[in-house]
Every structure is written in C-alpha cells, then in structure tokens.
C-alpha positions in Angstrom: 0.2 0.2 -0.3 1.8 3.4 -1.3 0.8 6.2 1.4 2.3 10.1 0.5 1.7 12.6 3.5 1.9 16.2 1.5 2.9 18.8 3.9 2.3 22.7 2.0 2.7 25.8 3.8 0.9 29.0 2.9 -0.1 32.5 3.3 -3.3 33.8 1.2 -0.5 34.9 -1.8 0.6 31.8 -2.1 -2.7 29.9 -2.0 -3.9 29.9 -5.7 0.1 29.1 -6.7 0.0 26.1 -3.9 -3.5 25.5 -5.1 -1.9 24.8 -8.7 1.2 23.0 -7.0 -1.5 20.4 -5.4 -3.8 20.1 -9.1 -0.7 19.2 -10.4 0.4 16.4 -7.8 -2.7 14.7 -7.8 -3.3 14.7 -11.6 0.4 13.0 -12.0 -0.4 10.5 -8.7 -3.7 8.4 -9.2 -1.9 5.4 -8.6 -0.8 6.0 -5.4 -3.1 5.1 -2.9 -3.7 7.1 0.0 -2.1 10.9 -0.4 -2.6 12.7 3.0 -2.3 16.6 2.2 -1.5 19.0 5.5 -1.5 22.9 4.4 -0.1 25.0 7.5 -2.2 28.2 7.3 -1.4 31.3 7.4 -4.5 33.4 7.0 -5.1 31.6 3.9 -9.1 32.9 2.8 -12.0 31.2 3.3 -12.3 31.4 -1.0 -8.7 29.6 -1.8 -9.2 26.8 1.4 -12.3 26.0 -0.5 -10.9 25.7 -4.2 -8.4 23.7 -2.1 -11.0 21.3 -0.4 -12.9 21.2 -3.9 -9.9 20.4 -6.1 -8.8 17.3 -3.4 -12.6 16.2 -3.6 -12.6 16.2 -6.8 -9.5 13.9 -6.9 -10.7 12.0 -3.8 -8.2 13.3 -1.2 -8.3 14.5 2.5 -6.9 17.8 3.2 -6.1 19.1 6.6 -5.6 23.0 7.8 -3.2 23.1 10.7 -3.7 26.4 12.8 -0.5 27.8 13.1 -0.9 30.2 15.9 0.9 28.3 18.3 4.2 28.1 16.0 4.0 32.4 15.0 3.8 32.7 19.2 7.2 30.2 19.4 8.9 32.4 16.5 8.1 35.8 18.3 8.9 34.5 21.6 12.5 33.3 20.4 12.2 37.1 18.5 12.9 35.8 15.0 12.1 38.5 12.1 10.0 37.6 9.3 11.0 36.8 5.9 9.8 39.5 3.3 7.2 40.5 5.8 6.0 37.1 6.8 6.5 33.8 8.6 5.1 31.5 6.7 8.9 29.9 5.5 9.1 29.1 9.3 6.7 27.8 9.8 7.2 23.7 8.9 10.4 23.9 11.1 7.6 23.7 14.2 5.3 21.5 12.9 7.4 18.3 11.7 7.5 16.7 15.2 4.1 16.9 15.8 2.0 16.3 12.4 -0.6 13.9 12.9 0.9 11.2 9.7 -0.3 7.3 9.3 2.7 7.1 8.7 6.8 8.9 9.4 7.5 9.4 6.2 6.0 13.6 5.2 7.0 15.1 1.9 7.0 19.2 2.5 6.6 20.9 -0.6 7.4 24.8 -1.0 3.8 26.2 -3.1 6.5 27.7 -6.3 6.8 23.6 -7.4 5.1 21.8 -9.9 5.0 18.2 -10.1 5.0 16.6 -13.4 5.5 12.7 -13.0 5.0 10.3 -10.4 6.0 10.6 -7.0 5.7 7.0 -5.7 9.4 6.8 -5.7 9.5 8.6 -2.9 6.6 6.2 -0.9 9.6 3.4 -0.3 12.6 5.4 -0.3 15.0 4.3 2.7 15.4 7.4 5.5 17.0 5.1 7.9 19.5 7.0 9.7 18.5 10.3 8.2 16.2 13.2 9.5 15.3 14.0 5.8 16.3 13.4 2.2 16.7 16.6 -0.3 18.6 17.4 -3.4 21.7 19.6 -3.4 20.7 23.8 -3.8 22.0 25.6 -6.9 23.4 28.8 -5.0 26.4 30.7 -4.5 29.3 28.2 -3.6 30.6 31.0 -1.8 27.7 32.0 0.5 28.0 28.5 2.5 30.8 30.4 4.0 28.7 33.1 4.8 27.0 30.8 7.4 29.8 29.4 8.5 29.0 25.7 6.1 32.5 24.9 4.8 33.3 25.3 1.1 33.4 21.2 0.2 30.0 20.7 2.7 27.2 20.0 0.6 24.1 22.3 1.1 20.6 21.4 0.4 17.5 22.8 -1.1 14.8 22.6 1.5 12.0 23.3 -1.0 11.4 19.6 -1.6 12.0 17.6 1.7 11.6 14.2 2.1 11.4 13.6 6.2 11.6 10.7 8.6 9.4 11.9 11.2 10.1 9.5 14.2 14.0 10.0 13.1 13.6 13.8 13.3 11.8 13.0 16.9 14.8 11.1 18.0 17.4 13.3 16.8 15.6 16.1 18.4 15.5 18.2 15.5 13.1 21.1 17.0 14.2 21.1 19.8 18.0 21.9 18.3 16.5 24.7 16.3 14.8 26.6 19.4 18.0 26.1 20.9 19.9 27.6 17.8 17.6 30.2 17.2 17.6 31.7 21.1 21.5 31.0 21.6 23.3 31.4 18.5 21.7 33.0 15.4 18.1 33.9 14.8 18.1 35.1 11.6 19.2 33.9 7.9 18.9 35.1 4.6 17.1 31.8 3.0 15.5 31.0 6.6 14.3 27.7 7.3 16.8 26.4 4.5 20.0 27.9 6.2 19.4 26.6 9.6 18.2 23.0 7.9 21.9 22.5 6.7 23.6 24.7 9.6 22.2 21.6 12.3 21.3 18.9 10.2 23.1 18.5 6.5 25.5 15.6 8.1 22.2 13.3 8.6 20.5 14.7 5.1 20.2 11.7 2.6 21.0 12.7 -1.2 17.5 13.1 -3.3 17.5 12.6 -7.2 17.2 15.9 -9.0 14.3 14.5 -10.6 12.4 15.6 -7.6 13.1 19.0 -7.2 14.8 20.1 -10.5 16.1 23.8 -10.6 14.5 26.0 -13.0 17.5 28.2 -13.5 19.2 25.5 -15.3 16.5 26.3 -18.4 17.1 30.1 -17.4 20.7 30.0 -18.0 21.1 26.6 -19.0 23.9 23.9 -17.2 27.3 24.7 -18.2 26.5 28.2 -17.4 24.9 28.0 -14.0 27.5 25.3 -13.0 30.2 28.0 -13.6 27.8 31.3 -12.5 27.5 29.7 -9.1 31.2 28.1 -8.7 29.4 24.1 -8.2 31.8 21.3 -8.1 30.7 17.6 -9.1 32.7 17.1 -5.2 29.3 18.8 -3.7 27.2 19.1 -6.3 25.3 17.3 -9.3 27.6 16.1 -11.8 26.8 18.0 -15.5 25.5 14.4 -16.6 22.8 13.7 -14.1 21.6 17.0 -14.9 21.4 17.1 -18.3 20.0 13.6 -18.3 17.1 15.0 -15.8 16.7 18.2 -17.4 14.4 16.3 -20.2 11.9 15.2 -18.1 12.0 15.8 -14.2 9.3 14.5 -11.6 9.0 17.6 -10.3 10.3 21.3 -11.1 10.8 24.2 -8.3 10.0 27.5 -10.3 13.0 29.7 -8.8 12.7 33.0 -9.3 14.8 35.3 -11.7 14.9 38.0 -13.9 12.3 36.3 -16.0 9.9 36.6 -13.9 7.8 33.7 -12.5 5.0 31.6 -14.0 2.4 33.2 -12.0 3.0 36.7 -12.7 1.4 38.8 -15.7 4.6 39.6 -17.1 6.5 36.3 -16.7 9.2 34.8 -20.0 9.5 31.8 -17.3 9.9 28.9 -18.9 7.9 26.8 -17.1 4.9 29.5 -18.0 3.0 26.6 -20.7 3.5 24.1 -17.9 1.8 26.0 -15.0 -0.8 26.9 -17.4 -1.3 23.6 -18.2 -2.3 22.9 -14.2 -3.7 26.2 -13.8 -5.9 24.8 -16.1 -6.9 22.1 -14.5 -7.4 23.4 -11.0 -10.6 25.5 -9.9 -7.7 28.9 -9.9 -8.6 29.1 -13.9 -9.9 32.2 -14.2 -7.7 33.7 -11.4 -5.9 36.7 -12.9 -2.4 36.6 -12.5 -0.3 38.7 -10.3 0.7 42.2 -11.6 4.2 42.8 -10.2 5.8 46.4 -9.8 9.0 46.0 -10.8 12.2 48.4 -9.9 14.7 49.9 -12.2 17.0 47.4 -11.3 15.1 44.0 -12.2 13.8 46.0 -15.4 17.6 46.3 -16.2 18.7 42.9 -15.0 16.2 41.7 -17.9 17.2 43.6 -20.6 20.3 42.3 -19.9 19.2 38.9 -19.8 17.4 39.4 -23.1 20.1 41.4 -25.3 23.8 40.2 -23.9 25.2 36.9 -24.8 25.5 34.5 -22.1 29.4 34.6 -22.0 28.8 38.1 -21.0 25.9 38.0 -18.9 26.7 35.3 -16.6 30.1 36.7 -15.1 27.8 39.9 -14.6 24.9 38.2 -13.0 27.9 36.2 -10.9 29.4 39.4 -9.6 25.9 40.7 -9.0 24.4 37.7 -6.8 27.7 37.3 -4.8 27.3 41.3 -3.9 23.5 40.5 -3.2 24.0 37.5 -1.2 26.7 39.2 1.3 25.1 42.4 1.6 21.8 40.6 2.4 23.6 37.8 4.7 24.8 41.0 6.7 21.6 42.8 6.8 20.2 39.5 8.2 22.5 39.5 10.8 22.4 43.0 12.1 18.4 42.8 12.3 18.9 39.4 14.3 21.2 41.0 16.9 18.7 44.2 17.2 
C-alpha cells in the first residue's frame, strides 16, 4: 500500500500558487493509494481554502488545514524576524514534529513547485538513519562560508524535503532549532533552509534531482549555471545527471529570476506553459495572474538577460549575485542582533 503525506505552508498570496502545485501533484499520482494533504495555514482566505478542498475532493484526497498560532507565538518569543514580511517559511520547522500522519514519512513541498511526474518512488525511499532527504541547492558556493558551512560541504535545497518523522523526533530536531535560534543566531537570509543545513546537513540523504529540479538550468543553461554558482561535482550533482534529468523531471522548482515567475503577468519564465496547463485543471483557472510592480534594477537585469550573449551576461550576474547575497546576509545578521 502506497502512502504519501504532503505538507505545504501557505499564506493567502501563495494560496492559488500552492493550489496549482497540489493539482499537478494529484493529476500525476492517481496510482498512489493514499495521499493526505496538510496545509500550514497563515491566514489563507476562506475562498482559497474552499478551492483547495474542492480540488482535493475532485481527486478523492483528504486535506487538513493546520492552525499556526502556536508556532507564530514561538517564533515571536524567539525574536525571529519575519522573512519578506511573513513568518510562513519558518512554519515547517515547528510542524514536522507533531504532524498527525499515518506513517513517519512526510513530503514537504514549497508552493512554487510543479509536479509533472510520478512521486511513487518516494513512498519507499529508504530513510533509515536520516532526518530527511533532499537535493543539492543551486546557489553561490561562496554563500556557504557566510553561514559558517565549509565550501566543500553539501548544501541542500529545502523546498522539497522527504522527512523521516521518527528520526526527526529521535534526533530532537525541533529542540535543536529552538536552541540555535535562541542562543546562536535567530535570522538567516534563506531562513529555514539555512537552519536545516547548518544543523542537520550530515543527516540528510541525497535525493535525485528529478524530485526537485531547479528551473535556473532552463533559464541560464547547465554549464552556465555551474560556472555562475561555482558548483563542482564534489559537492553538487554532475553535468551528466543534470542533463539527463532536465529532459523530463518529475518535479520542477520554479525559482525566481529576472524572467519573473509563471504566475506573474509579465513572466517570460520557461515554465509558463506547464504552469498554465495545471492552472487550467484547477479551480484557479480564471484567477488573474499577479501584477508585479518591477523595480528599475529588475528591468535592467531583464534587459541585459535578453540582450547580452550568455558569455557576457553570466559573469555580470555572478558578480551581482555574490554582492547581493553578501549584503542580504549582513542585513539579516544586523537585524537579528537588534
């Protein structure tokens, strides 16, 4: 018997986006016996909740909305600063321990993911001895030094986490997170992802890229991305694996870039078409895409991306990204001390 317990976290802005992700998952996994949805509710509107319930009922899958008031109080007591005005992205760190699942396996997904294939292989992935499984993150390698992770260590993307709840509890992950936030550092730029990597990277199992494929490889190209972020095979996936998975990944993570994102009105994102396909199958098919007021720097970056040859654009982007990450990390550290 195959069972997948799915955990999302969402506020109302991400409600329609998360709903499309849920729709794509159910559409491509009708052969899984039981799929149980849990949504950490950060003030999702009744309208979006009803639509989530409608699409889950359509596919015969149960959904539970989890109240997050207690988690929010914990974060505020720890004096954790919100990320882009919200605490939503922190919620999973404090929900995994007590989520009432039928087995000890939880697949946590960010709302900006599109499932385009079967996830049945995750139902029996061996997690013995690991708190979770995840893919490597495609970010500037130098960023690891900014958060005291050695350059040669692995750094994982936490937008898709296959969690072993038993091991998460046994290793007292939640207690370690609380202790770290209260005594060491209560703020990071990539928030939950940094915390999980800082504390648990030695207890994370590698998960194939097919279950969390970074859309940046479509935006920039494989060789260009590896060069831009200084990613080596010793601590990232190989060119050959990326090239193979890129043809037909089971799950695509729609990362932000100067392309915009698929749910935005002016998006030139390579995943626009596939997002629109699943959106058309969902209760949000008539929902207006988000109109984003772009800053001048974004407009300049997009113009450079569209006009310059990749050989010129990639070095410029690399310099800009490194500067941006350094500034953001310093800003978060300063805020956490106040």
